[in-house]
C-alpha positions in Angstrom: 31.0 -29.6 36.9 34.4 -30.8 37.7 34.6 -34.6 38.6 37.8 -33.9 40.5 39.6 -30.9 41.9 43.2 -30.9 42.9 45.5 -28.4 44.3 48.3 -27.3 41.9 50.9 -28.4 44.4 49.2 -32.0 44.3 48.8 -32.0 40.5 52.6 -31.3 40.2 53.4 -34.1 42.7 51.0 -36.4 40.9 53.0 -35.7 37.6 56.1 -36.4 39.2 55.3 -39.5 41.1 53.2 -41.4 38.4 55.1 -43.6 36.1 52.3 -44.0 33.8 51.4 -40.2 33.4 53.1 -39.4 30.4 52.2 -40.7 26.9 54.8 -43.5 25.7 57.3 -42.2 23.1 58.8 -44.2 20.1 61.7 -44.7 22.2 60.0 -46.0 25.2 56.9 -47.3 23.6 56.5 -51.1 25.0 53.5 -50.1 27.0 51.7 -49.0 23.8 53.1 -50.7 20.6 52.1 -53.4 19.6 50.0 -54.2 22.6 48.6 -51.5 24.9 48.9 -52.1 28.6 46.8 -49.4 30.4 47.0 -49.6 34.2 43.7 -50.2 36.0 44.7 -48.5 39.3 42.9 -51.1 41.7 40.8 -50.1 44.8 40.2 -53.4 45.8 41.4 -57.0 45.3 39.8 -60.1 43.5 40.1 -63.7 44.9 40.0 -66.7 42.6 37.1 -67.9 44.8 34.8 -64.9 44.1 31.6 -65.8 42.3 31.2 -63.4 39.2 28.2 -62.5 37.2 28.9 -60.6 34.0 26.3 -58.1 32.4 26.3 -56.4 29.3 26.7 -56.9 25.4 28.3 -59.9 23.8 31.6 -58.5 25.1 30.5 -59.3 28.5 29.8 -62.9 27.4 33.4 -63.1 26.3 34.6 -61.8 29.5 32.6 -64.5 31.1 34.2 -67.1 29.1 37.6 -65.8 29.6 37.1 -65.9 33.4 35.8 -69.2 33.1 39.1 -70.3 31.5 40.8 -68.8 34.2 39.1 -71.1 36.7 36.6 -68.6 38.1 33.0 -69.5 39.0 31.0 -67.5 36.6 27.3 -67.3 37.6 26.1 -65.8 34.5 26.8 -69.0 32.3 23.7 -70.7 31.4 23.1 -73.5 28.9 19.9 -75.2 30.2 17.1 -72.7 29.1 14.0 -74.0 27.5 14.6 -75.0 23.9 12.4 -74.0 20.9 12.5 -74.8 17.2 12.4 -70.8 16.6 15.2 -70.2 18.7 18.5 -70.5 16.7 21.0 -68.8 19.0 22.9 -70.1 21.9 21.7 -69.6 25.4 24.5 -67.2 26.3 23.6 -64.7 23.5 20.0 -64.3 25.1 21.7 -62.6 28.0 23.3 -59.7 26.0 22.3 -56.3 27.5 23.3 -53.6 25.0 22.5 -50.5 27.0 22.3 -48.9 30.6 18.6 -48.9 30.7 18.0 -52.4 29.7 20.7 -53.5 32.3 18.6 -51.7 34.9 15.3 -53.3 33.7 16.7 -56.8 34.1 18.3 -56.1 37.7 15.0 -54.6 38.8 13.2 -57.8 37.8 15.8 -59.9 39.2 15.6 -58.2 42.6 11.9 -57.6 42.6 10.4 -60.5 40.5 6.9 -59.7 41.8 6.9 -56.5 39.6 7.5 -58.4 36.3 4.5 -58.5 34.0 4.4 -60.2 30.6 2.5 -57.3 29.2 5.2 -54.9 29.8 7.9 -56.9 27.9 6.3 -59.2 25.4 4.9 -57.7 22.1 2.8 -59.3 19.6 3.5 -59.4 16.0 1.2 -59.8 12.8 1.2 -63.4 13.0 0.0 -63.6 16.5 3.3 -64.6 17.9 5.2 -62.8 20.7 8.8 -61.2 20.6 10.7 -59.9 23.8 12.6 -56.8 23.1 14.1 -56.7 26.5 16.0 -59.9 25.1 16.7 -60.5 21.5 13.5 -59.0 19.9 12.9 -60.3 16.4 15.9 -62.7 17.0 13.5 -65.1 19.1 9.9 -65.2 18.1 7.5 -67.9 19.2 4.1 -68.8 20.4 2.8 -67.1 23.7 3.2 -70.2 25.9 6.8 -70.9 24.8 7.9 -67.3 25.0 6.4 -66.8 28.5 8.0 -69.9 29.7 11.4 -68.9 28.3 11.1 -65.4 30.0 10.3 -67.0 33.4 13.2 -69.3 33.2 15.5 -66.2 32.2 14.1 -64.3 35.2 15.1 -67.1 37.5 18.5 -67.5 35.9 19.3 -63.8 36.1 18.4 -63.9 40.0 21.8 -65.7 40.2 23.3 -62.5 40.4 22.2 -62.4 44.3 25.0 -64.8 44.9 27.8 -62.5 43.3 30.7 -61.3 44.9 31.9 -59.4 41.8 29.6 -57.9 39.1 31.2 -57.2 35.8 29.4 -54.7 33.8 30.3 -53.7 30.2 28.5 -50.7 28.7 27.8 -51.0 24.7 25.2 -48.4 23.3 24.0 -44.9 23.6 21.3 -45.3 21.0 18.4 -46.7 22.8 15.0 -47.7 21.6 11.9 -46.6 23.6 8.3 -47.9 23.7 6.0 -45.2 24.5 3.1 -47.5 25.4 5.0 -49.4 28.3 7.3 -46.3 29.2 10.2 -48.8 29.0 13.4 -48.6 27.0 14.4 -51.6 25.0 17.4 -53.8 24.6 17.2 -54.3 21.0 16.4 -52.3 17.8 12.7 -52.5 16.8 12.0 -54.4 13.6 10.3 -52.6 10.4 7.5 -55.0 10.6 6.7 -54.1 14.3 7.0 -50.3 13.2 4.4 -50.9 10.6 2.2 -52.7 12.9 2.4 -50.2 15.8 2.9 -46.8 14.0 4.0 -44.0 16.5 4.6 -46.5 19.4 8.3 -46.5 19.3 11.3 -43.9 19.2 15.0 -43.9 19.2 16.6 -42.0 22.1 20.2 -40.9 21.8 21.4 -40.9 25.5 23.6 -38.1 26.7 26.0 -37.9 29.7 23.4 -37.0 32.3 21.1 -39.6 31.3 23.8 -42.4 31.2 25.0 -41.4 34.5 21.4 -41.3 35.9 20.9 -44.9 35.0 24.4 -45.9 36.4 23.5 -44.5 39.6 20.2 -46.4 39.7 22.0 -49.6 38.9 24.4 -49.1 41.8 21.7 -48.6 44.2 19.9 -51.7 43.1 23.1 -53.7 43.7 23.9 -51.9 46.9 20.5 -52.6 48.3 20.3 -56.2 47.4 23.8 -57.9 47.1 25.6 -59.1 50.2 28.1 -56.7 51.9 31.4 -56.6 50.3 30.3 -56.8 46.8 32.5 -55.1 44.3 32.0 -53.9 40.5 34.4 -53.8 37.8 33.0 -51.8 35.0 34.1 -50.9 31.4 33.1 -49.8 28.1 33.0 -52.5 25.5 35.3 -51.7 22.8 32.9 -53.4 20.1 31.7 -50.7 18.0 28.3 -50.0 16.6 27.3 -52.4 13.8 25.2 -49.4 12.3 23.6 -46.1 13.3 19.9 -45.1 13.1 21.0 -41.5 13.0 21.8 -39.4 9.9 25.4 -39.6 10.2 28.4 -41.6 9.6 28.6 -44.8 11.8 32.2 -44.0 12.7 31.0 -40.6 14.0 27.9 -42.1 15.7 30.2 -44.8 17.6 32.8 -42.2 18.7 29.9 -40.3 20.4 28.4 -43.2 21.8 31.8 -44.5 23.3 32.8 -41.1 24.6 29.4 -40.3 26.4 29.8 -44.0 28.0 33.3 -43.5 28.9 32.9 -40.0 30.3 29.9 -41.0 32.4 31.7 -44.0 33.8 34.7 -41.8 34.9 32.1 -39.8 37.0 30.3 -43.0 38.3 33.5 -44.6 39.8 34.9 -41.6 41.3 33.3 -41.6 44.7 32.7 -45.5 45.1 35.5 -47.4 46.7 33.9 -50.7 45.6 33.7 -49.9 42.1 36.6 -50.1 39.6 37.1 -49.1 36.0 39.0 -51.7 34.0 40.4 -50.4 30.7 39.2 -52.9 28.0 38.2 -50.2 25.7 41.7 -48.6 25.9 43.4 -52.1 25.4 41.7 -52.8 22.4 41.5 -49.2 20.7 45.2 -48.6 21.6 46.6 -51.8 20.4 47.6 -52.8 16.9 44.2 -53.8 15.1 45.9 -56.9 13.6 46.3 -58.3 17.3 42.8 -57.3 18.3 40.0 -58.2 15.7 39.0 -61.4 14.6 39.8 -62.5 11.1 36.2 -62.3 9.8 35.5 -58.7 10.9 36.6 -55.4 12.5 34.1 -55.6 15.3 34.5 -58.6 17.6 37.7 -59.0 19.6 39.6 -62.1 19.2 39.5 -64.5 21.9 43.2 -64.5 22.4 43.3 -60.9 23.0 40.3 -61.0 25.4 42.4 -63.5 27.6 45.4 -61.2 27.5 42.9 -58.3 28.7 41.6 -60.3 31.6 44.8 -61.8 32.6 46.4 -58.6 32.7 43.5 -56.9 34.8 43.5 -59.8 37.3 47.3 -59.7 37.6 46.6 -56.0 38.8 43.6 -57.0 41.1 45.0 -60.3 42.5 47.7 -61.2 44.7 50.7 -61.8 42.6 51.9 -65.4 42.3 54.4 -67.1 39.9 51.5 -68.9 38.2 49.5 -65.7 37.6 52.5 -63.9 36.2 53.2 -66.5 33.9 49.4 -66.9 32.7 49.6 -63.1 32.0 52.8 -63.5 29.9 51.2 -66.5 28.2 48.2 -64.5 27.1 50.2 -61.7 25.8 52.4 -63.7 24.0 49.5 -65.7 22.5 48.1 -62.6 21.3 51.2 -61.3 19.9 51.9 -64.6 18.1 48.2 -64.4 16.6 49.3 -60.9 15.0 52.5 -62.4 13.6 54.5 -60.3 16.2 57.1 -63.1 16.5 60.0 -61.1 17.9 57.8 -59.4 20.4 56.3 -62.7 21.5 59.8 -64.1 22.0 61.0 -61.3 23.9 57.7 -61.7 26.3 58.5 -65.6 26.8 62.3 -65.6 26.8 62.7 -64.6 30.7 60.5 -67.7 31.5 62.4 -70.1 29.2 65.6 -69.0 30.3 64.9 -68.6 34.1 67.2 -70.8 36.1 65.2 -71.3 39.3 61.6 -71.5 37.7 60.3 -74.2 35.4 58.0 -72.7 32.8 54.7 -74.7 32.1 54.1 -77.1 29.3 51.7 -74.6 27.6 54.3 -72.0 27.6 57.0 -74.2 26.1 54.7 -75.4 23.4 53.9 -71.7 22.4 57.7 -71.0 22.4 58.3 -73.8 20.2 55.7 -72.8 17.8 57.0 -69.1 17.8 60.4 -70.3 17.0 59.0 -72.6 14.3 57.0 -69.7 12.8 53.8 -71.8 12.5 51.3 -70.0 10.3 47.7 -70.2 9.1 45.2 -72.6 10.1 47.5 -74.6 12.1 48.4 -71.7 14.2 44.8 -71.0 15.0 44.2 -74.4 16.0 47.4 -74.5 18.0 46.1 -71.4 20.0 42.8 -72.9 20.7 44.5 -76.2 21.8 46.9 -74.3 24.2 44.0 -73.1 26.2 42.6 -76.3 26.8 45.6 -78.4 26.9 45.8 -80.9 29.7 49.1 -80.9 31.4 50.9 -84.1 31.1 53.8 -85.9 32.5 55.1 -87.6 29.5 56.7 -86.4 26.3 58.7 -83.3 25.6 57.1 -80.0 24.8 58.2 -80.3 21.2 56.6 -83.8 21.0 53.5 -82.5 22.7 53.4 -79.5 20.1 53.3 -81.8 17.0 50.9 -84.2 18.8 48.5 -81.1 19.2 48.9 -80.0 15.5 48.0 -83.7 14.4 45.0 -83.8 17.0 43.5 -80.7 15.6 44.2 -81.4 11.9 41.8 -84.3 12.4 39.5 -82.2 14.3 39.2 -79.7 11.5 37.9 -82.2 9.1 34.4 -81.5 10.9 34.3 -78.1 9.7 35.6 -78.8 5.9 32.9 -80.8 4.2 32.6 -81.8 0.5 32.4 -84.6 -1.8 33.9 -85.6 -5.2 30.8 -86.9 -7.1 31.3 -87.9 -10.7 33.6 -88.0 -13.7 31.8 -87.9 -17.1 34.8 -88.4 -19.2 35.8 -84.9 -19.4 34.9 -83.0 -16.2 34.8 -83.9 -12.5 32.1 -82.5 -10.3 31.5 -82.1 -6.7 31.3 -79.4 -3.9 33.4 -78.3 -1.0 33.0 -75.7 1.8 34.2 -74.7 5.2 31.3 -74.4 7.6 33.4 -71.5 9.5 33.7 -69.3 6.2 31.1 -67.8 4.0 33.4 -67.3 1.1 34.4 -70.1 -1.5 37.2 -72.3 -1.0 39.7 -73.9 -3.2 40.4 -77.5 -3.8 43.4 -79.2 -5.4 43.6 -82.3 -7.8 46.3 -84.6 -6.9 47.5 -87.3 -9.5 50.7 -89.4 -8.6 51.4 -87.4 -5.5 51.6 -84.2 -7.7 49.1 -81.2 -7.7 47.9 -80.9 -11.3 45.4 -78.3 -10.7 43.9 -76.0 -7.9 40.4 -74.5 -8.5 38.0 -72.5 -6.5 34.7 -74.2 -5.6 32.4 -71.3 -6.4 29.7 -72.9 -8.8 26.1 -72.4 -7.4 24.8 -75.7 -5.7 21.2 -75.2 -4.6 21.1 -78.9 -3.2 24.1 -78.1 -0.9 22.7 -74.7 0.2 19.2 -76.3 1.1 21.1 -78.4 3.7 24.2 -76.2 4.7 22.7 -72.8 4.5 22.9 -70.0 1.9 26.2 -68.9 2.9 27.4 -72.1 1.2 25.6 -71.7 -2.1 28.6 -71.3 -4.2 30.6 -74.3 -3.4 30.3 -76.5 -6.5 33.3 -77.3 -8.8 33.6 -78.8 -12.3 37.1 -79.7 -13.0 38.5 -80.5 -16.6 40.3 -84.0 -16.4 41.4 -85.8 -19.6 41.2 -89.5 -19.7 45.0 -89.6 -20.2 45.2 -88.0 -16.7 43.0 -90.3 -14.9 43.5 -93.7 -16.6 45.1 -96.2 -14.1 45.5 -93.3 -11.4 44.1 -92.5 -8.2 42.8 -89.1 -8.3 42.7 -87.2 -5.0 40.8 -84.2 -4.4 41.8 -82.3 -1.3 40.9 -79.1 0.4 43.8 -76.5 -0.3 43.6 -75.0 3.3 44.8 -78.2 5.0 45.3 -81.0 2.5 42.2 -83.2 4.0 40.4 -85.3 1.3 36.8 -84.6 0.1 34.4 -87.5 0.5 34.7 -90.3 -2.0 38.4 -89.2 -2.6 40.5 -90.8 -4.1 38.8 -91.8 -7.2 40.3 -94.7 -9.2 39.8 -95.3 -12.9 40.9 -98.4 -14.7 41.6 -98.5 -18.3 38.1 -100.4 -18.7 36.3 -97.6 -17.0 37.9 -94.8 -19.0 37.2 -96.8 -22.3 33.6 -96.6 -21.7 33.7 -92.9 -22.6 35.1 -93.5 -26.2 37.8 -91.8 -27.8 38.7 -88.2 -28.1 
C-alpha cells in the first residue's frame, strides 16, 4: 500500500521547487561531503523551555546529553537510583530501550503503574538472584529485595515523561527476544545460563514492517492519551549498528535489514501526524565521512562532537533562528570537521564569523579557530574539544591566551587517566608499570636522561598485581628497561608517558655513584 499518492503534475512541481530534491554532485557536494546535511522538513517548532524526555537505545542517551549541553531541560537524566554492589553501570545506561516493544512496555507501566507486576518482569537465576530483562538483564543481577526496590524507583523515574513537551524516540533493533511464559517482548538478549535454566521459554523474533508499525501506533496512542495537549514527538532511527546478530547471516546484512525495516516503518508512521517529525540522525551518520562520525575506539558509537553537530543542526531547523543558534550550529560542525582532520573545511565554516564586521564571534569559536590554524593534533585536540563544550566565558585574556590555558589545564587533568610507577633498578634493568585507564591496548613510555630521550619502550609485560586493581584490560602494562650503570650514575632518570610527557610515579630516579657502586663492576 502506498504511503503517499501524488498527482503527476504535483510530482513535477515538487521536483522543480525543491532545492534538496536532487542528489548532490561532486561539483556541488558541500551538502554531502565530508559532512552530510540532510533536511528535516519541520512540521512544528521547538522552544528552549520545552521539557524533553528521550527514549531509546544508547544513542537516545547521547542525544539527551547533547540537549543538556544546549541548555534544554532533559527529564530523562537520572543519577539518583538505588545503588548496589552488583550494579556496575551508570544510571543513565539502565534507561536504554532497544526495540519498539520494550519502549511500549515501559511507557505502558509509566502511564498505568497499577498494572506493573514484578512477576511479569523479574526472572530468577540458578543462584536465586533476579534479573530484569526489561532493563539490562544479566547486566544487573541482585538479590530479590534490591532488584524490586530498583525497579520501583525506575518506574517512578520513567513517569517523569508525563511532564514532557517533547518526546525524542530513537529506534534501535529489529531482533527482539520474546518470553513465552509472560507473553512480553524483552529489552535485552537472554543469557546462555538463563536459556539452560528455562529451556523452550524464550524465542528470538525478527520484526517486520507491519509489526514495527503496529507497535509505533500503540506507542503514539499511549502518548496521545496521557501527555498534555500540544506534545510533540521527534523520532529517528539510531545509526548505531548491531553489535552482533543471532540470525544465521552476516551481521552486516542483518543490520541493513534491521535499519531498513525501522526506517520504512517510521516513514509511514509520521506521514499522517502533524505533531510527529522524523529527524535524520541515521542519514547524518551513514552519509558522512566515517572519520568524522565514529569514536576512535570502535565503528559503532558516534563521536560526541558529531552528535552535537546533529542536534544543533536539527534545532537550527526546528527553532526560531537567532545569531547564537546559527553560531552554535557552525561551531558544532567545525568542531566535528576538526575532529576528523578536515582543517580546510573547518576553516571555511568558521571564517564568515571570524571576519564578520558587525558580529563578534564567541570565545569558543575564536579558540577553535586558533586551534585549527595551529593544527593541534592528537590527545591535546581531544582535550581541547572536550574543554570547548564546557568552557566558561570570561572577560579577561585573549582567545589565544585562553587556548593555551585550556591546553595546560587539560594536560594536568589527563594525569588522572594515565597511571604508572617506576619501581626499581637492579643494576641492569629498570622495572615498573604504566597504563591509560581509557585504553585497553598497551602504551609506550620514554626514558629521559639529561633532557634527552635515550629509549622508548612499550609497557606490555604481564602484571597480575596491577590487573587485580585496575582490571584485566590492563594486565599487560609492565616494563623492564635495560639501563647500564654508566647511563644512570649521577643522573636523574625520568620515565614519562610517550603520549603526553607526564612523569610516572617515583620519577625521576636519582642515582649517586655510591648507589651505583653497590651493584659491583661489569
